[in-house]
Steps between C-alpha positions, in 0.01 A plus 500: 500500500561123533431458131767755416753339736418161350551639150833666588633187674384288206679728253814491716487119500457489124786746442729314743430163336550644152825671600638191671406290198678742264815512713510121544448447126775747414748351748424147382531603133832675548627202699416262216648729234822548696531132585440359153611793287815610681577203727469726804234531768440720799486280810199684647247465217345173619457630854334822387259310276424242772421769758296692245288192443443468875370858508287435190337198664399681818390824332322294235319317780364832619388591149330161470327557836381841379350343189363188668727283287646268762435132443209377709340162559138611482330176396302480826402867493373502141193293584392707803227765498630855438496615866675185624750528214591854604529395865735209431705708257530755782619230739757372248620854428525572874717191549718613211523845658614347830761288318644798310497706821706230673734488200540877527591477868745212465640641175567830675665317790722302259589810297588694814727225631678474165540878493645505852758235410603703195490198268582574135464300180813329375542650153306827488566596864132594535378510860298179532230690686394652166398172335347374825300823538284382210327261741363754750433768237314267263312321776400830666356621170322165453364523856342836426345367179363187669360700793313732264365199307394318820311806626323526164401132510359532852304809393328289239673596177761331283796738460612315187176484302685593182742209516463230243459156648291199431202416714292188493 
């Protein structure tokens, strides 16, 4: 059951990132064509693209966590025996889980306060809670991914055995 949920959430992340990328590319393209081809520009194009990139970063962070593709300083861990390596990778992943969990909490708090004030963007009139919601949504998804990875490390297996990285 968890495998199916993981697969469905992963597909939803991939579809969301692809869709946001397509929309941002289209909006940016039409903005450039209108600006340089017709000497006219919609005032909201830059805001929409900027907020799309924010969403792409946080959803992309979750995809990277799912694939084990986050940058890691593992020089000390590489030279350890396999059991110790898994233990310290579990500790590092647990600390990352705690960090993303805190980011989820404080991101939700920030998003809620912005929503309650009714703040809107200047050009597109988008509620500012929408761009800020990328923080708690992306960090919550990353938290789940890091928790699953930490549990796997502490159970004695590397959840990212298929990843390509250099070892000494």
